[in-house]
Biopython code that builds the backbone (N, CA, C, O; Angstrom):
import numpy as np
from Bio.PDB.StructureBuilder import StructureBuilder

atoms = [
    (1, "MET", "N", (0.837, -1.170, 0.000)),
    (1, "MET", "CA", (0.000, 0.000, 0.000)),
    (1, "MET", "C", (0.890, 1.244, 0.000)),
    (1, "MET", "O", (1.734, 1.404, 0.882)),
    (2, "GLU", "N", (0.709, 2.087, -0.947)),
    (2, "GLU", "CA", (1.463, 3.333, -1.003)),
    (2, "GLU", "C", (0.633, 4.455, -0.397)),
    (2, "GLU", "O", (-0.592, 4.468, -0.510)),
    (3, "PHE", "N", (1.303, 5.380, 0.236)),
    (3, "PHE", "CA", (0.611, 6.566, 0.726)),
    (3, "PHE", "C", (1.586, 7.730, 0.711)),
    (3, "PHE", "O", (2.801, 7.545, 0.641)),
    (4, "VAL", "N", (1.036, 8.924, 0.777)),
    (4, "VAL", "CA", (1.840, 10.149, 0.788)),
    (4, "VAL", "C", (1.896, 10.644, 2.227)),
    (4, "VAL", "O", (0.864, 10.842, 2.869)),
    (5, "CYS", "N", (3.105, 10.841, 2.720)),
    (5, "CYS", "CA", (3.305, 11.357, 4.076)),
    (5, "CYS", "C", (2.734, 12.772, 4.133)),
    (5, "CYS", "O", (3.005, 13.594, 3.257)),
    (6, "ARG", "N", (1.953, 13.047, 5.157)),
    (6, "ARG", "CA", (1.308, 14.356, 5.285)),
    (6, "ARG", "C", (2.265, 15.435, 5.778)),
    (6, "ARG", "O", (1.921, 16.616, 5.766)),
    (7, "ARG", "N", (3.465, 15.043, 6.212)),
    (7, "ARG", "CA", (4.431, 16.031, 6.674)),
    (7, "ARG", "C", (5.465, 16.356, 5.597)),
    (7, "ARG", "O", (5.678, 17.522, 5.264)),
    (8, "CYS", "N", (6.112, 15.308, 5.051)),
    (8, "CYS", "CA", (7.210, 15.546, 4.107)),
    (8, "CYS", "C", (6.805, 15.331, 2.647)),
    (8, "CYS", "O", (7.607, 15.588, 1.748)),
    (9, "ASN", "N", (5.581, 14.867, 2.393)),
    (9, "ASN", "CA", (5.023, 14.652, 1.046)),
    (9, "ASN", "C", (5.738, 13.592, 0.225)),
    (9, "ASN", "O", (5.613, 13.580, -0.999)),
    (10, "HIS", "N", (6.491, 12.694, 0.875)),
    (10, "HIS", "CA", (7.129, 11.597, 0.156)),
    (10, "HIS", "C", (6.150, 10.445, -0.007)),
    (10, "HIS", "O", (5.346, 10.163, 0.882)),
    (11, "ILE", "N", (6.230, 9.782, -1.160)),
    (11, "ILE", "CA", (5.433, 8.580, -1.394)),
    (11, "ILE", "C", (6.226, 7.406, -0.850)),
    (11, "ILE", "O", (7.397, 7.229, -1.189)),
    (12, "THR", "N", (5.588, 6.601, -0.004)),
    (12, "THR", "CA", (6.285, 5.482, 0.616)),
    (12, "THR", "C", (5.404, 4.239, 0.621)),
    (12, "THR", "O", (4.177, 4.334, 0.595)),
    (13, "LYS", "N", (6.041, 3.078, 0.653)),
    (13, "LYS", "CA", (5.319, 1.811, 0.721)),
    (13, "LYS", "C", (5.314, 1.253, 2.144)),
    (13, "LYS", "O", (4.695, 0.221, 2.403)),
    (14, "GLN", "N", (5.999, 1.928, 3.062)),
    (14, "GLN", "CA", (6.015, 1.479, 4.452)),
    (14, "GLN", "C", (4.649, 1.731, 5.084)),
    (14, "GLN", "O", (3.831, 2.485, 4.559)),
    (15, "LYS", "N", (4.426, 1.078, 6.223)),
    (15, "LYS", "CA", (3.164, 1.288, 6.929)),
    (15, "LYS", "C", (3.156, 2.697, 7.513)),
    (15, "LYS", "O", (4.169, 3.171, 8.027)),
    (16, "PRO", "N", (2.009, 3.357, 7.431)),
    (16, "PRO", "CA", (1.928, 4.716, 7.976)),
    (16, "PRO", "C", (1.816, 4.713, 9.497)),
    (16, "PRO", "O", (1.432, 3.715, 10.107)),
    (17, "TYR", "N", (2.155, 5.835, 10.085)),
    (17, "TYR", "CA", (2.016, 6.061, 11.518)),
    (17, "TYR", "C", (1.045, 7.211, 11.706)),
    (17, "TYR", "O", (1.015, 8.143, 10.902)),
    (18, "ARG", "N", (0.254, 7.149, 12.766)),
    (18, "ARG", "CA", (-0.652, 8.251, 13.088)),
    (18, "ARG", "C", (-0.047, 9.040, 14.244)),
    (18, "ARG", "O", (0.289, 8.480, 15.287)),
    (19, "VAL", "N", (0.085, 10.346, 14.042)),
    (19, "VAL", "CA", (0.591, 11.252, 15.075)),
    (19, "VAL", "C", (-0.577, 12.126, 15.503)),
    (19, "VAL", "O", (-1.234, 12.754, 14.673)),
    (20, "THR", "N", (-0.830, 12.160, 16.817)),
    (20, "THR", "CA", (-1.956, 12.939, 17.320)),
    (20, "THR", "C", (-1.532, 13.770, 18.524)),
    (20, "THR", "O", (-0.600, 13.416, 19.246)),
    (21, "THR", "N", (-2.227, 14.867, 18.721)),
    (21, "THR", "CA", (-2.103, 15.641, 19.949)),
    (21, "THR", "C", (-3.490, 16.148, 20.312)),
    (21, "THR", "O", (-4.312, 16.441, 19.445)),
    (22, "GLU", "N", (-3.727, 16.243, 21.604)),
    (22, "GLU", "CA", (-4.994, 16.759, 22.114)),
    (22, "GLU", "C", (-4.707, 17.760, 23.217)),
    (22, "GLU", "O", (-3.693, 17.671, 23.909)),
    (23, "ASP", "N", (-5.601, 18.701, 23.368)),
    (23, "ASP", "CA", (-5.511, 19.657, 24.468)),
    (23, "ASP", "C", (-6.919, 19.867, 25.006)),
    (23, "ASP", "O", (-7.769, 20.464, 24.345)),
    (24, "GLY", "N", (-7.149, 19.375, 26.197)),
    (24, "GLY", "CA", (-8.473, 19.515, 26.794)),
    (24, "GLY", "C", (-9.545, 18.760, 26.040)),
    (24, "GLY", "O", (-10.696, 19.196, 26.006)),
    (25, "GLY", "N", (-9.194, 17.634, 25.433)),
    (25, "GLY", "CA", (-10.151, 16.843, 24.681)),
    (25, "GLY", "C", (-10.351, 17.304, 23.243)),
    (25, "GLY", "O", (-11.086, 16.671, 22.486)),
    (26, "VAL", "N", (-9.705, 18.396, 22.863)),
    (26, "VAL", "CA", (-9.808, 18.913, 21.494)),
    (26, "VAL", "C", (-8.606, 18.419, 20.710)),
    (26, "VAL", "O", (-7.463, 18.632, 21.114)),
    (27, "VAL", "N", (-8.866, 17.751, 19.574)),
    (27, "VAL", "CA", (-7.788, 17.236, 18.734)),
    (27, "VAL", "C", (-7.149, 18.396, 17.985)),
    (27, "VAL", "O", (-7.807, 19.099, 17.219)),
    (28, "LEU", "N", (-5.845, 18.585, 18.222)),
    (28, "LEU", "CA", (-5.113, 19.662, 17.557)),
    (28, "LEU", "C", (-4.358, 19.160, 16.339)),
    (28, "LEU", "O", (-4.190, 19.889, 15.361)),
    (29, "LEU", "N", (-3.896, 17.891, 16.401)),
    (29, "LEU", "CA", (-3.112, 17.318, 15.314)),
    (29, "LEU", "C", (-3.503, 15.862, 15.144)),
    (29, "LEU", "O", (-3.546, 15.110, 16.118)),
    (30, "ASN", "N", (-3.787, 15.462, 13.915)),
    (30, "ASN", "CA", (-4.137, 14.079, 13.612)),
    (30, "ASN", "C", (-3.717, 13.837, 12.165)),
    (30, "ASN", "O", (-4.453, 14.168, 11.235)),
    (31, "MET", "N", (-2.522, 13.254, 11.977)),
    (31, "MET", "CA", (-2.029, 13.079, 10.609)),
    (31, "MET", "C", (-1.306, 11.754, 10.442)),
    (31, "MET", "O", (-0.745, 11.209, 11.393)),
    (32, "LEU", "N", (-1.330, 11.240, 9.203)),
    (32, "LEU", "CA", (-0.597, 10.037, 8.839)),
    (32, "LEU", "C", (0.758, 10.445, 8.299)),
    (32, "LEU", "O", (0.857, 11.284, 7.403)),
    (33, "VAL", "N", (1.817, 9.836, 8.861)),
    (33, "VAL", "CA", (3.176, 10.189, 8.463)),
    (33, "VAL", "C", (3.986, 8.935, 8.182)),
    (33, "VAL", "O", (3.578, 7.829, 8.536)),
    (34, "CYS", "N", (5.141, 9.113, 7.541)),
    (34, "CYS", "CA", (6.053, 8.002, 7.255)),
    (34, "CYS", "C", (6.856, 7.659, 8.514)),
    (34, "CYS", "O", (6.761, 8.345, 9.531)),
    (35, "ALA", "N", (7.638, 6.598, 8.428)),
    (35, "ALA", "CA", (8.402, 6.122, 9.583)),
    (35, "ALA", "C", (9.416, 7.158, 10.064)),
    (35, "ALA", "O", (9.579, 7.341, 11.270)),
    (36, "SER", "N", (10.098, 7.837, 9.143)),
    (36, "SER", "CA", (11.113, 8.810, 9.575)),
    (36, "SER", "C", (10.460, 10.017, 10.250)),
    (36, "SER", "O", (11.008, 10.543, 11.219)),
    (37, "CYS", "N", (9.311, 10.463, 9.763)),
    (37, "CYS", "CA", (8.609, 11.573, 10.411)),
    (37, "CYS", "C", (8.030, 11.123, 11.755)),
    (37, "CYS", "O", (7.936, 11.919, 12.689)),
    (38, "ALA", "N", (7.643, 9.848, 11.851)),
    (38, "ALA", "CA", (7.144, 9.313, 13.123)),
    (38, "ALA", "C", (8.260, 9.302, 14.165)),
    (38, "ALA", "O", (8.024, 9.610, 15.334)),
    (39, "ARG", "N", (9.482, 8.944, 13.740)),
    (39, "ARG", "CA", (10.620, 8.979, 14.674)),
    (39, "ARG", "C", (10.857, 10.403, 15.171)),
    (39, "ARG", "O", (11.120, 10.616, 16.354)),
    (40, "LEU", "N", (10.764, 11.364, 14.276)),
    (40, "LEU", "CA", (10.933, 12.767, 14.657)),
    (40, "LEU", "C", (9.836, 13.185, 15.641)),
    (40, "LEU", "O", (10.112, 13.861, 16.632)),
    (41, "ALA", "N", (8.599, 12.784, 15.365)),
    (41, "ALA", "CA", (7.484, 13.125, 16.256)),
    (41, "ALA", "C", (7.699, 12.515, 17.640)),
    (41, "ALA", "O", (7.454, 13.165, 18.657)),
    (42, "LYS", "N", (8.166, 11.241, 17.673)),
    (42, "LYS", "CA", (8.439, 10.597, 18.967)),
    (42, "LYS", "C", (9.524, 11.342, 19.729)),
    (42, "LYS", "O", (9.426, 11.516, 20.944)),
    (43, "SER", "N", (10.567, 11.787, 19.013)),
    (43, "SER", "CA", (11.655, 12.504, 19.688)),
    (43, "SER", "C", (11.162, 13.845, 20.242)),
    (43, "SER", "O", (11.748, 14.385, 21.180)),
    (44, "LEU", "N", (10.083, 14.379, 19.658)),
    (44, "LEU", "CA", (9.487, 15.621, 20.161)),
    (44, "LEU", "C", (8.474, 15.364, 21.267)),
    (44, "LEU", "O", (7.920, 16.296, 21.849)),
    (45, "GLY", "N", (8.238, 14.070, 21.550)),
    (45, "GLY", "CA", (7.318, 13.715, 22.625)),
    (45, "GLY", "C", (5.869, 13.584, 22.204)),
    (45, "GLY", "O", (4.979, 13.542, 23.054)),
    (46, "LEU", "N", (5.618, 13.517, 20.903)),
    (46, "LEU", "CA", (4.246, 13.367, 20.419)),
    (46, "LEU", "C", (3.871, 11.888, 20.360)),
    (46, "LEU", "O", (4.709, 11.059, 20.005)),
    (47, "PRO", "N", (2.636, 11.544, 20.700)),
    (47, "PRO", "CA", (2.219, 10.141, 20.633)),
    (47, "PRO", "C", (2.089, 9.678, 19.190)),
    (47, "PRO", "O", (1.461, 10.345, 18.368)),
    (48, "THR", "N", (2.686, 8.530, 18.888)),
    (48, "THR", "CA", (2.615, 7.952, 17.547)),
    (48, "THR", "C", (2.138, 6.520, 17.651)),
    (48, "THR", "O", (2.479, 5.806, 18.594)),
    (49, "VAL", "N", (1.340, 6.103, 16.669)),
    (49, "VAL", "CA", (0.805, 4.746, 16.630)),
    (49, "VAL", "C", (0.994, 4.196, 15.227)),
    (49, "VAL", "O", (0.623, 4.844, 14.247)),
    (50, "LYS", "N", (1.576, 2.989, 15.125)),
    (50, "LYS", "CA", (1.738, 2.353, 13.830)),
    (50, "LYS", "C", (0.385, 1.827, 13.383)),
    (50, "LYS", "O", (-0.279, 1.102, 14.123)),
    (51, "MET", "N", (-0.020, 2.185, 12.191)),
    (51, "MET", "CA", (-1.328, 1.781, 11.677)),
    (51, "MET", "C", (-1.271, 0.346, 11.168)),
    (51, "MET", "O", (-0.278, -0.074, 10.574)),
    (52, "GLU", "N", (-2.342, -0.397, 11.404)),
    (52, "GLU", "CA", (-2.437, -1.771, 10.930)),
    (52, "GLU", "C", (-3.189, -1.786, 9.609)),
    (52, "GLU", "O", (-3.951, -0.871, 9.297)),
    (53, "SER", "N", (-2.959, -2.846, 8.839)),
    (53, "SER", "CA", (-3.735, -3.001, 7.621)),
    (53, "SER", "C", (-5.165, -3.368, 8.005)),
    (53, "SER", "O", (-5.402, -3.849, 9.113)),
    (54, "ALA", "N", (-6.110, -3.149, 7.113)),
    (54, "ALA", "CA", (-7.509, -3.437, 7.396)),
    (54, "ALA", "C", (-7.718, -4.930, 7.656)),
    (54, "ALA", "O", (-8.520, -5.307, 8.510)),
    (55, "LYS", "N", (-6.994, -5.779, 6.917)),
    (55, "LYS", "CA", (-7.127, -7.226, 7.116)),
    (55, "LYS", "C", (-6.668, -7.617, 8.510)),
    (55, "LYS", "O", (-7.349, -8.373, 9.204)),
    (56, "ARG", "N", (-5.514, -7.103, 8.921)),
    (56, "ARG", "CA", (-4.973, -7.452, 10.239)),
    (56, "ARG", "C", (-5.897, -6.924, 11.343)),
    (56, "ARG", "O", (-6.131, -7.615, 12.335)),
    (57, "ALA", "N", (-6.416, -5.716, 11.177)),
    (57, "ALA", "CA", (-7.303, -5.146, 12.183)),
    (57, "ALA", "C", (-8.576, -5.983, 12.305)),
    (57, "ALA", "O", (-9.058, -6.220, 13.413)),
    (58, "ALA", "N", (-9.121, -6.432, 11.172)),
    (58, "ALA", "CA", (-10.325, -7.260, 11.209)),
    (58, "ALA", "C", (-10.033, -8.593, 11.881)),
    (58, "ALA", "O", (-10.853, -9.099, 12.648)),
    (59, "LYS", "N", (-8.865, -9.163, 11.596)),
    (59, "LYS", "CA", (-8.490, -10.439, 12.198)),
    (59, "LYS", "C", (-8.329, -10.272, 13.708)),
    (59, "LYS", "O", (-8.776, -11.124, 14.475)),
    (60, "THR", "N", (-7.698, -9.187, 14.137)),
    (60, "THR", "CA", (-7.504, -8.921, 15.554)),
    (60, "THR", "C", (-8.842, -8.695, 16.243)),
    (60, "THR", "O", (-9.058, -9.179, 17.353)),
    (61, "LYS", "N", (-9.748, -7.956, 15.586)),
    (61, "LYS", "CA", (-11.065, -7.724, 16.173)),
    (61, "LYS", "C", (-11.834, -9.024, 16.299)),
    (61, "LYS", "O", (-12.569, -9.221, 17.267)),
    (62, "GLY", "N", (-11.672, -9.923, 15.319)),
    (62, "GLY", "CA", (-12.345, -11.218, 15.378)),
    (62, "GLY", "C", (-11.884, -12.015, 16.574)),
    (62, "GLY", "O", (-12.699, -12.653, 17.240)),
    (63, "VAL", "N", (-10.596, -11.994, 16.863)),
    (63, "VAL", "CA", (-10.055, -12.702, 18.022)),
    (63, "VAL", "C", (-10.583, -12.062, 19.301)),
    (63, "VAL", "O", (-10.972, -12.769, 20.231)),
    (64, "GLN", "N", (-10.601, -10.739, 19.355)),
    (64, "GLN", "CA", (-11.116, -10.062, 20.543)),
    (64, "GLN", "C", (-12.593, -10.347, 20.723)),
    (64, "GLN", "O", (-13.049, -10.549, 21.848)),
    (65, "ALA", "N", (-13.354, -10.368, 19.628)),
    (65, "ALA", "CA", (-14.779, -10.630, 19.725)),
    (65, "ALA", "C", (-15.022, -12.031, 20.279)),
    (65, "ALA", "O", (-15.953, -12.241, 21.056)),
    (66, "MET", "N", (-14.183, -12.990, 19.878)),
    (66, "MET", "CA", (-14.352, -14.347, 20.389)),
    (66, "MET", "C", (-13.994, -14.425, 21.862)),
    (66, "MET", "O", (-14.637, -15.163, 22.608)),
    (67, "THR", "N", (-12.986, -13.683, 22.301)),
    (67, "THR", "CA", (-12.596, -13.750, 23.709)),
    (67, "THR", "C", (-13.519, -12.909, 24.586)),
    (67, "THR", "O", (-13.653, -13.190, 25.777)),
    (68, "ASP", "N", (-14.154, -11.890, 24.025)),
    (68, "ASP", "CA", (-15.050, -11.031, 24.797)),
    (68, "ASP", "C", (-16.484, -11.536, 24.812)),
    (68, "ASP", "O", (-17.356, -10.886, 25.390)),
    (69, "SER", "N", (-16.749, -12.677, 24.192)),
    (69, "SER", "CA", (-18.121, -13.137, 24.032)),
    (69, "SER", "C", (-18.623, -13.952, 25.215)),
    (69, "SER", "O", (-19.618, -14.665, 25.085)),
    (70, "LYS", "N", (-17.967, -13.865, 26.358)),
    (70, "LYS", "CA", (-18.451, -14.572, 27.538)),
    (70, "LYS", "C", (-19.779, -13.964, 27.953)),
    (70, "LYS", "O", (-19.949, -12.745, 27.955)),
    (71, "ARG", "N", (-20.703, -14.820, 28.298)),
    (71, "ARG", "CA", (-22.020, -14.326, 28.684)),
    (71, "ARG", "C", (-21.977, -13.730, 30.078)),
    (71, "ARG", "O", (-21.409, -14.302, 31.009)),
    (72, "GLN", "N", (-22.583, -12.587, 30.189)),
    (72, "GLN", "CA", (-22.690, -11.917, 31.472)),
    (72, "GLN", "C", (-24.081, -12.193, 32.040)),
    (72, "GLN", "O", (-25.053, -12.228, 31.285)),
    (73, "PRO", "N", (-24.194, -12.389, 33.354)),
    (73, "PRO", "CA", (-25.520, -12.614, 33.916)),
    (73, "PRO", "C", (-26.376, -11.364, 33.741)),
    (73, "PRO", "O", (-25.889, -10.237, 33.843)),
    (74, "VAL", "N", (-27.652, -11.587, 33.478)),
    (74, "VAL", "CA", (-28.584, -10.475, 33.263)),
    (74, "VAL", "C", (-29.166, -10.099, 34.604)),
    (74, "VAL", "O", (-29.721, -10.942, 35.309)),
    (75, "GLN", "N", (-29.043, -8.843, 34.954)),
    (75, "GLN", "CA", (-29.600, -8.318, 36.199)),
    (75, "GLN", "C", (-30.945, -7.675, 35.907)),
    (75, "GLN", "O", (-31.056, -6.889, 34.966)),
    (76, "PRO", "N", (-31.959, -7.984, 36.682)),
    (76, "PRO", "CA", (-33.250, -7.306, 36.472)),
    (76, "PRO", "C", (-33.119, -5.833, 36.862)),
    (76, "PRO", "O", (-32.359, -5.496, 37.770)),
    (77, "PRO", "N", (-33.851, -4.962, 36.184)),
    (77, "PRO", "CA", (-33.763, -3.548, 36.523)),
    (77, "PRO", "C", (-34.331, -3.305, 37.917)),
    (77, "PRO", "O", (-35.252, -4.007, 38.336)),
    (78, "PRO", "N", (-33.801, -2.329, 38.635)),
    (78, "PRO", "CA", (-34.343, -2.054, 39.972)),
    (78, "PRO", "C", (-35.779, -1.552, 39.855)),
    (78, "PRO", "O", (-36.106, -0.775, 38.958)),
    (79, "SER", "N", (-36.621, -2.002, 40.766)),
    (79, "SER", "CA", (-38.029, -1.607, 40.711)),
    (79, "SER", "C", (-38.171, -0.182, 41.232)),
    (79, "SER", "O", (-37.461, 0.247, 42.142)),
    (80, "ILE", "N", (-39.092, 0.521, 40.635)),
    (80, "ILE", "CA", (-39.362, 1.914, 41.016)),
    (80, "ILE", "C", (-40.598, 1.911, 41.907)),
    (80, "ILE", "O", (-41.636, 1.369, 41.529)),
    (81, "ARG", "N", (-40.491, 2.505, 43.069)),
    (81, "ARG", "CA", (-41.629, 2.512, 44.006)),
    (81, "ARG", "C", (-42.193, 3.877, 44.148)),
    (81, "ARG", "O", (-43.152, 4.075, 44.894)),
]
sb = StructureBuilder()
sb.init_structure("model")
sb.init_model(0)
sb.init_chain("A")
sb.init_seg("    ")
for serial, (resi, resn, name, xyz) in enumerate(atoms, 1):
    if name == "N":
        sb.init_residue(resn, " ", resi, " ")
    sb.init_atom(name, np.array(xyz, "f"), 0.0, 1.0, " ", f" {name:<3s}", serial, name[0])
structure = sb.get_structure()
């Protein structure tokens, strides 16, 4: 998968990284960058996350869905008097 880095505008085949920053719950920065720009962002203290392919994410979610599918006991709602 090719993508264009949103910081340096290079076309790369490597997996993209997401760099984000928030202030008071407001997203200030949310961009996909290449590995070298992600290293720079990390050195600046910004949170970076390596993006997964859609296939891998679906496979991981399938495993989580199977492990999270334990039945929980149903509690009756509290009666209102």
